C-alpha positions as CSV (number, residue, x, y, z in Angstrom):
1,X,-173.1,83.2,-110.1
2,X,-175.8,85.5,-108.7
3,X,-176.7,83.1,-106.0
4,X,-173.5,83.6,-104.1
5,X,-174.2,87.2,-102.9
6,X,-177.7,86.1,-101.9
7,X,-176.4,83.1,-99.9
8,X,-173.9,85.4,-98.2
9,X,-176.6,87.9,-97.3
10,X,-178.8,85.2,-95.9
11,X,-176.0,83.8,-93.9
12,X,-175.2,87.2,-92.5
13,X,-178.8,87.8,-91.5
14,X,-179.0,84.3,-89.9
15,X,-175.9,85.1,-87.9
16,X,-177.4,88.4,-86.7
17,X,-180.6,86.8,-85.8
18,X,-178.9,84.0,-83.9
19,X,-179.1,84.6,-80.1
20,X,-175.8,85.7,-78.5
21,X,-176.3,83.9,-75.2
22,X,-175.2,80.3,-75.3
23,X,-177.9,79.4,-72.7
24,X,-180.7,80.7,-75.0
25,X,-179.2,78.9,-78.0
26,X,-179.1,75.6,-76.0
27,X,-182.7,76.2,-74.9
28,X,-183.8,76.6,-78.4
29,X,-181.9,73.6,-79.5
30,X,-183.4,71.4,-76.8
31,X,-186.9,72.7,-77.6
32,X,-186.4,72.1,-81.4
33,X,-185.1,68.6,-80.8
34,X,-188.1,67.8,-78.6
35,X,-190.6,69.2,-81.1
36,X,-189.0,67.3,-84.0
37,X,-188.9,64.0,-82.1
38,X,-192.4,64.5,-80.9
39,X,-193.7,65.3,-84.4
40,X,-192.0,62.2,-85.7
41,X,-193.5,60.1,-82.9
42,X,-197.0,61.6,-83.7
43,X,-196.6,60.8,-87.4
44,X,-195.6,57.2,-86.6
45,X,-198.6,56.8,-84.3
46,X,-201.0,58.2,-86.9
47,X,-199.7,55.9,-89.6
48,X,-200.0,52.9,-87.3
49,X,-203.5,53.7,-86.3
50,X,-204.7,54.5,-89.8
51,X,-203.1,51.3,-91.1
52,X,-204.6,49.1,-88.3
53,X,-206.5,45.8,-89.3
54,X,-209.8,46.3,-91.2
55,X,-213.0,47.0,-89.4
56,X,-215.1,44.0,-88.3
57,X,-218.9,44.3,-88.2
58,X,-220.7,41.5,-86.4
59,X,-224.2,40.6,-87.5
60,X,-226.2,37.7,-86.1
61,X,-229.5,36.9,-87.8
62,X,-230.1,33.8,-85.7
63,X,-230.4,31.6,-88.9
64,X,-227.9,30.0,-91.1
65,X,-224.3,29.4,-90.8
66,X,-222.3,32.8,-90.4
67,X,-219.5,33.4,-92.8
68,X,-216.8,36.1,-93.0
69,X,-217.2,38.2,-96.1
70,X,-214.7,41.0,-97.2
71,X,-215.8,44.0,-99.2
72,X,-214.0,46.0,-101.9
73,X,-212.2,48.2,-99.3
74,X,-210.9,45.2,-97.2
75,X,-213.4,45.5,-94.4
76,X,-214.8,42.3,-93.0
77,X,-218.2,41.4,-91.6
78,X,-219.4,38.3,-89.9
79,X,-222.9,36.9,-90.4
80,X,-225.0,34.8,-92.8
81,X,-224.2,34.7,-96.4
82,X,-225.2,38.2,-97.7
83,X,-226.3,36.6,-101.0
84,X,-229.1,34.9,-99.1
85,X,-230.7,38.2,-97.9
86,X,-230.5,41.5,-99.7
87,X,-232.0,43.4,-96.8
88,X,-229.5,42.0,-94.4
89,X,-226.7,42.9,-96.8
90,X,-227.9,46.5,-97.0
91,X,-228.1,46.7,-93.2
92,X,-224.6,45.3,-92.9
93,X,-223.2,47.8,-95.4
94,X,-224.7,50.7,-93.4
95,X,-223.2,49.4,-90.2
96,X,-219.8,49.1,-92.0
97,X,-220.0,52.7,-93.2
98,X,-220.9,53.9,-89.7
99,X,-217.9,52.0,-88.3
100,X,-215.6,53.7,-90.9
101,X,-216.8,57.2,-90.0
102,X,-216.4,56.4,-86.3
103,X,-212.8,55.2,-87.0
104,X,-212.0,58.4,-88.9
105,X,-213.4,60.5,-86.1
106,X,-211.3,58.7,-83.5
107,X,-208.2,59.1,-85.6
108,X,-208.9,62.8,-86.1
109,X,-209.6,63.2,-82.4
110,X,-206.3,61.4,-81.6
111,X,-204.4,63.7,-84.0
112,X,-205.8,66.9,-82.5
113,X,-205.3,65.8,-78.9
114,X,-201.8,64.6,-79.6
115,X,-201.0,68.0,-81.3
116,X,-202.3,69.8,-78.2
117,X,-200.2,67.6,-75.9
118,X,-197.1,68.2,-78.2
119,X,-197.6,71.9,-77.9
120,X,-197.9,71.8,-74.1
121,X,-194.8,69.6,-73.8
122,X,-192.9,71.9,-76.2
123,X,-193.4,74.7,-73.8
124,X,-192.5,72.5,-70.8
125,X,-189.4,71.3,-72.7
126,X,-188.3,74.9,-73.3
127,X,-188.5,75.7,-69.6
128,X,-186.7,72.5,-68.7
129,X,-184.1,73.2,-71.4
130,X,-183.5,76.7,-70.0
131,X,-183.0,75.2,-66.5
132,X,-180.7,72.4,-67.8
133,X,-178.7,74.8,-69.9
134,X,-178.2,77.0,-66.9
135,X,-177.1,74.0,-64.9
136,X,-174.6,72.9,-67.5
137,X,-173.2,76.4,-68.1
138,X,-172.9,77.2,-64.4
139,X,-169.3,75.9,-64.1
140,X,-168.3,77.8,-67.2
141,X,-169.7,81.1,-65.7
142,X,-167.8,80.4,-62.4
143,X,-164.6,79.8,-64.3
144,X,-165.1,83.0,-66.4
145,X,-165.7,85.1,-63.2
146,X,-162.6,83.6,-61.6
147,X,-160.4,84.3,-64.7
148,X,-161.7,87.9,-64.9
149,X,-160.5,88.4,-61.3
150,X,-157.0,87.1,-62.0
151,X,-154.5,89.8,-62.9
152,X,-150.8,90.4,-62.6
153,X,-151.2,91.1,-58.9
154,X,-152.9,87.8,-58.1
155,X,-151.5,85.5,-60.8
156,X,-151.0,82.8,-58.1
157,X,-154.7,82.1,-57.9
158,X,-156.1,79.1,-59.7
159,X,-159.6,77.8,-60.7
160,X,-159.1,74.5,-58.8
161,X,-162.3,73.0,-60.1
162,X,-163.4,69.9,-58.2
163,X,-165.7,67.2,-59.4
164,X,-165.7,64.3,-61.9
165,X,-162.9,64.2,-64.5
166,X,-165.0,65.4,-67.4
167,X,-164.5,67.9,-70.2
168,X,-165.2,70.9,-67.9
169,X,-162.6,69.8,-65.3
170,X,-160.2,69.2,-68.2
171,X,-160.7,72.7,-69.4
172,X,-160.2,74.1,-65.9
173,X,-157.0,72.1,-65.4
174,X,-155.8,73.4,-68.8
175,X,-156.5,77.0,-67.8
176,X,-154.7,76.4,-64.4
177,X,-151.7,75.0,-66.3
178,X,-151.7,78.1,-68.6
179,X,-151.9,80.4,-65.6
180,X,-148.9,78.6,-64.0
181,X,-146.9,79.1,-67.1
182,X,-147.9,82.7,-67.3
183,X,-147.0,83.2,-63.7
184,X,-143.5,81.7,-64.3
185,X,-143.0,83.8,-67.4
186,X,-144.1,87.0,-65.6
187,X,-141.8,86.3,-62.7
188,X,-138.9,85.6,-65.1
189,X,-139.7,88.8,-66.9
190,X,-139.8,90.8,-63.7
191,X,-136.4,89.4,-62.6
192,X,-135.0,90.1,-66.1
193,X,-136.1,93.7,-66.0
194,X,-134.8,94.2,-62.5
195,X,-131.5,92.7,-63.4
196,X,-131.2,94.7,-66.6
197,X,-132.0,97.9,-64.7
198,X,-129.4,97.0,-62.2
199,X,-126.8,96.3,-64.9
200,X,-127.5,99.6,-66.6
201,X,-127.7,101.6,-63.5
202,X,-124.2,100.8,-62.4
203,X,-122.4,102.2,-65.5
204,X,-124.7,105.2,-65.6
205,X,-123.8,106.0,-62.0
206,X,-120.1,105.7,-62.8
207,X,-120.5,107.9,-65.9
208,X,-122.2,110.5,-63.7
209,X,-119.4,110.4,-61.1
210,X,-116.7,110.8,-63.8
211,X,-118.5,113.8,-65.4
212,X,-119.1,115.4,-62.0
213,X,-115.5,114.9,-61.0
214,X,-114.3,116.6,-64.2
215,X,-116.7,119.6,-63.5
216,X,-115.8,120.2,-59.9
217,X,-112.1,119.6,-60.2
218,X,-110.6,123.1,-60.7
219,X,-107.1,121.7,-61.1
220,X,-108.0,119.3,-63.8
221,X,-105.5,118.9,-66.6
222,X,-105.7,117.8,-70.1
223,X,-104.4,114.4,-69.1
224,X,-107.1,114.0,-66.4
225,X,-109.8,115.0,-68.9
226,X,-108.4,112.5,-71.4
227,X,-108.3,109.8,-68.8
228,X,-111.9,110.4,-67.8
229,X,-113.0,110.4,-71.5
230,X,-111.3,107.2,-72.1
231,X,-113.0,105.6,-69.2
232,X,-116.4,107.0,-70.3
233,X,-115.8,105.6,-73.8
234,X,-115.0,102.2,-72.4
235,X,-118.2,102.3,-70.2
236,X,-120.2,103.3,-73.3
237,X,-118.8,100.3,-75.2
238,X,-119.8,98.0,-72.4
239,X,-123.3,99.5,-72.4
240,X,-123.6,99.0,-76.1
241,X,-122.5,95.3,-75.8
242,X,-125.1,94.9,-73.0
243,X,-127.8,96.3,-75.1
244,X,-126.8,94.2,-78.1
245,X,-126.9,91.1,-75.9
246,X,-130.3,92.0,-74.7
247,X,-131.6,92.5,-78.2
248,X,-130.1,89.2,-79.3
249,X,-131.7,87.4,-76.3
250,X,-135.1,88.9,-77.1
251,X,-134.9,88.0,-80.8
252,X,-133.8,84.5,-80.0
253,X,-136.7,83.8,-77.7
254,X,-139.2,84.9,-80.4
255,X,-138.1,81.9,-82.5
256,X,-136.7,81.5,-86.0
257,X,-137.9,83.4,-89.1
258,X,-136.2,81.1,-91.6
259,X,-134.0,78.0,-91.9
260,X,-131.0,77.5,-94.1
261,X,-128.5,74.7,-94.5
262,X,-125.5,75.1,-92.1
263,X,-122.3,73.3,-91.5
264,X,-121.2,73.6,-87.9
265,X,-117.5,72.8,-88.7
266,X,-117.4,75.8,-91.0
267,X,-119.0,78.0,-88.4
268,X,-116.5,76.8,-85.7
269,X,-113.5,77.4,-88.0
270,X,-114.6,81.0,-88.6
271,X,-115.1,81.7,-84.9
272,X,-111.8,80.1,-84.0
273,X,-110.0,82.1,-86.7
274,X,-111.4,85.4,-85.3
275,X,-110.8,84.4,-81.7
276,X,-107.3,83.1,-81.9
277,X,-105.6,86.6,-81.6
278,X,-107.5,87.2,-78.3
279,X,-106.6,83.8,-77.1
280,X,-103.0,84.4,-77.8
281,X,-103.2,87.7,-76.0
282,X,-104.6,86.0,-72.9
283,X,-102.1,83.2,-73.1
284,X,-104.7,80.5,-73.9
285,X,-104.4,77.5,-76.1
286,X,-107.2,76.7,-78.6
287,X,-107.5,73.0,-79.4
288,X,-110.0,72.0,-82.2
289,X,-111.3,68.7,-83.4
290,X,-113.4,69.4,-86.4
291,X,-115.6,66.9,-88.2
292,X,-118.5,67.4,-90.5
293,X,-121.7,68.3,-88.7
294,X,-124.5,69.4,-91.1
295,X,-127.6,71.0,-89.7
296,X,-130.0,73.8,-90.6
297,X,-131.2,77.0,-88.9
298,X,-130.4,80.7,-88.7
299,X,-126.7,81.1,-89.5
300,X,-126.4,84.4,-87.7
301,X,-127.8,83.0,-84.5
302,X,-125.8,79.8,-84.7
303,X,-122.6,81.9,-85.2
304,X,-123.6,83.9,-82.1
305,X,-124.1,80.8,-80.1
306,X,-120.7,79.4,-80.9
307,X,-119.1,82.8,-80.4
308,X,-120.6,83.1,-77.0
309,X,-119.5,79.6,-76.0
310,X,-115.9,80.4,-77.1
311,X,-115.9,83.9,-75.6
312,X,-117.1,82.7,-72.2
313,X,-114.7,79.8,-72.3
314,X,-111.8,82.2,-72.8
315,X,-113.2,84.9,-70.4
316,X,-113.6,82.5,-67.5
317,X,-110.3,80.7,-67.7
318,X,-106.9,80.5,-65.9
319,X,-103.5,81.7,-67.1
320,X,-102.0,79.4,-69.7
321,X,-105.4,77.6,-69.8
322,X,-107.0,75.7,-72.6
323,X,-110.2,75.8,-74.7
324,X,-111.2,72.7,-76.6
325,X,-113.7,72.9,-79.4
326,X,-115.2,69.9,-81.1
327,X,-117.8,69.3,-83.8
328,X,-119.2,65.9,-84.8
329,X,-122.3,64.0,-85.8
330,X,-123.7,61.6,-83.2
331,X,-127.0,59.7,-83.2
332,X,-128.7,61.9,-85.7
333,X,-127.5,65.1,-84.1
334,X,-125.0,67.7,-85.3
335,X,-123.0,68.4,-82.1
336,X,-120.7,71.3,-81.2
337,X,-119.0,71.2,-77.8
338,X,-116.7,73.6,-76.0
339,X,-114.8,72.9,-72.8
340,X,-112.4,75.0,-70.9
341,X,-110.1,75.0,-67.9
342,X,-110.9,77.5,-65.3
343,X,-112.1,78.1,-61.7
344,X,-114.1,75.3,-60.1
345,X,-117.8,75.5,-60.7
346,X,-120.1,74.0,-58.1
347,X,-122.2,71.4,-59.9
348,X,-125.3,72.8,-58.2
349,X,-124.7,76.2,-59.8
350,X,-124.4,75.0,-63.4
351,X,-128.1,75.3,-64.1
352,X,-128.2,78.8,-62.6
353,X,-125.5,80.0,-65.0
354,X,-128.0,79.7,-67.9
355,X,-130.2,82.3,-66.4
356,X,-129.8,86.0,-67.4
357,X,-127.3,88.1,-65.4
358,X,-126.0,85.1,-63.5
359,X,-122.3,84.9,-63.0
360,X,-119.9,83.0,-60.7
361,X,-118.6,86.4,-59.5
362,X,-120.8,89.3,-58.5
363,X,-119.3,91.9,-60.8
364,X,-119.3,92.1,-64.6
365,X,-115.6,91.7,-65.0
366,X,-114.0,91.6,-68.4
367,X,-117.2,93.1,-70.0
368,X,-119.2,90.0,-69.2
369,X,-122.8,90.7,-68.0
370,X,-124.0,87.2,-67.4
371,X,-125.9,86.9,-70.6
372,X,-123.6,84.6,-72.6
373,X,-125.1,81.3,-71.6
374,X,-128.7,82.6,-71.4
375,X,-128.3,83.7,-75.1
376,X,-126.9,80.2,-75.9
377,X,-129.9,78.6,-74.3
378,X,-132.4,80.8,-76.1
379,X,-130.8,80.2,-79.5
380,X,-130.6,76.4,-78.8
381,X,-134.3,76.4,-77.8
382,X,-135.2,78.3,-81.0
383,X,-133.4,75.6,-83.0
384,X,-134.9,72.7,-81.1
385,X,-131.4,71.8,-79.9
386,X,-130.4,69.9,-76.7
387,X,-127.9,71.4,-74.2
388,X,-126.0,69.3,-71.8
389,X,-123.7,71.0,-69.3
390,X,-121.5,69.8,-66.5
391,X,-118.8,71.1,-64.2
392,X,-115.4,69.6,-64.9
393,X,-113.8,68.0,-61.8
394,X,-110.5,69.9,-62.3
395,X,-112.2,73.2,-62.9
396,X,-114.0,74.9,-65.8
397,X,-117.2,74.0,-67.5
398,X,-118.2,71.7,-70.4
399,X,-121.2,72.5,-72.6
400,X,-122.5,70.4,-75.5
401,X,-125.2,71.7,-77.9
402,X,-126.8,69.0,-80.2
403,X,-128.7,70.3,-83.2
404,X,-131.0,68.4,-85.5
405,X,-128.8,66.7,-88.1
406,X,-129.4,67.5,-91.8
407,X,-129.1,64.4,-94.0
408,X,-127.5,64.5,-97.4
409,X,-130.6,63.2,-99.1
410,X,-133.0,66.1,-100.0
411,X,-136.6,65.7,-99.0
412,X,-139.6,66.5,-101.0
413,X,-139.6,69.9,-102.8
414,X,-135.8,70.2,-102.2
415,X,-136.2,70.7,-98.4
416,X,-133.4,68.9,-96.4
417,X,-134.7,66.1,-94.3
418,X,-134.2,66.4,-90.6
419,X,-133.4,63.5,-88.3
420,X,-136.1,63.0,-85.6
421,X,-135.1,64.1,-82.2
422,X,-136.7,64.9,-78.8
423,X,-137.9,68.4,-77.9
424,X,-135.3,70.9,-76.8
425,X,-134.2,70.7,-73.2
426,X,-131.5,71.9,-71.0
427,X,-129.9,69.5,-68.5
428,X,-127.2,69.9,-66.0
429,X,-125.0,66.8,-65.7
430,X,-122.0,65.7,-63.6
431,X,-121.6,62.3,-65.2
432,X,-118.4,62.5,-67.3
433,X,-119.5,59.6,-69.4
434,X,-122.2,61.8,-71.0
435,X,-119.7,64.2,-72.6
436,X,-116.3,63.8,-73.9
437,X,-116.0,67.5,-74.5
438,X,-118.5,70.3,-74.1
439,X,-118.2,73.8,-73.2
440,X,-119.0,77.0,-71.8
441,X,-118.5,80.3,-70.1
442,X,-120.6,82.4,-68.0
């Protein structure tokens, strides 16, 4: 139990002693690898030399037939039979001992000289490792300097690294892709802020004009004051709705905090029940075709999505028009679709209607600020849903939102199983075969 703090302390000290520069760490790594491999090579050479075949001492006395005689250490000598001459045997033994000493001296000399050569090559390897590490890290330093120069004012610049398709070029291409996405997000954010400022500036200007008119009009009556206050109150309500829409759009783009089982048919029935009085006031017909469509997600956001579709379908309609709302399950998807009659929508403009503050008209008539479908798209993206929109040939718009279907069979740990589906996309279609009903307003 007491070793754990000691190990932690040693690890912390090792981290502090570790060089901070990658080039120096690579140099030390290259040098250490060379020293280790050189030491292993030197050990192998030493073992091979010391384990070489036994020494051979040649003695020729000029008489007798020479024989090969081993001694107790495995050394061999060639000469007459040593048993025939004691003097010759002693002389041969002396020569054999001298040969062994010479062999040991040569091995020692080889070991010393090899160690010196290893030390010299270790220094050379460190220098070469420093140069090689600098060469390898040069593209990374160039990319780092380029990234440091890129800011919000020059987000269009790219690394544009040329060369072989290796890991460094792959990293540079990934950074370029990230910079492209950041540039698009920054441009979208700038447009959103500019449009929001424009939408808020118009009612503020009108409020200022109404207040100024009430102050400078010396003949103002109670009725005129009341009329101005009613208009100011309506403008304030519109601003509150705009701010609420902006907050909903922002929260939807952050993603979902939790999932819960949902039934689209129940959500649609609730929205239709609350929207029917407004539809009656506008002289519109609500037609519903409700079928079970189980899914999962954030119930408040899904309700807002359906409410926005229905509200826009009623707001951009014609007298005695119609709004058709359908729920169904199709190909592993829980689908809600809303279609409406209304003015003709150019097919090329359908995609643009899903951008913030984009409307067919230039004014925010009927309290619409052009955020309805952009909120729908943000909520659908947060739920990994697919949006298919098309302009109807006889006028109006059709929008279909397909959520991941929730199966009746629970998954492990009680979590509902979700049918597999492709990633969330938004597509603009003019092919009527793709949708029977779908919906939308602007």
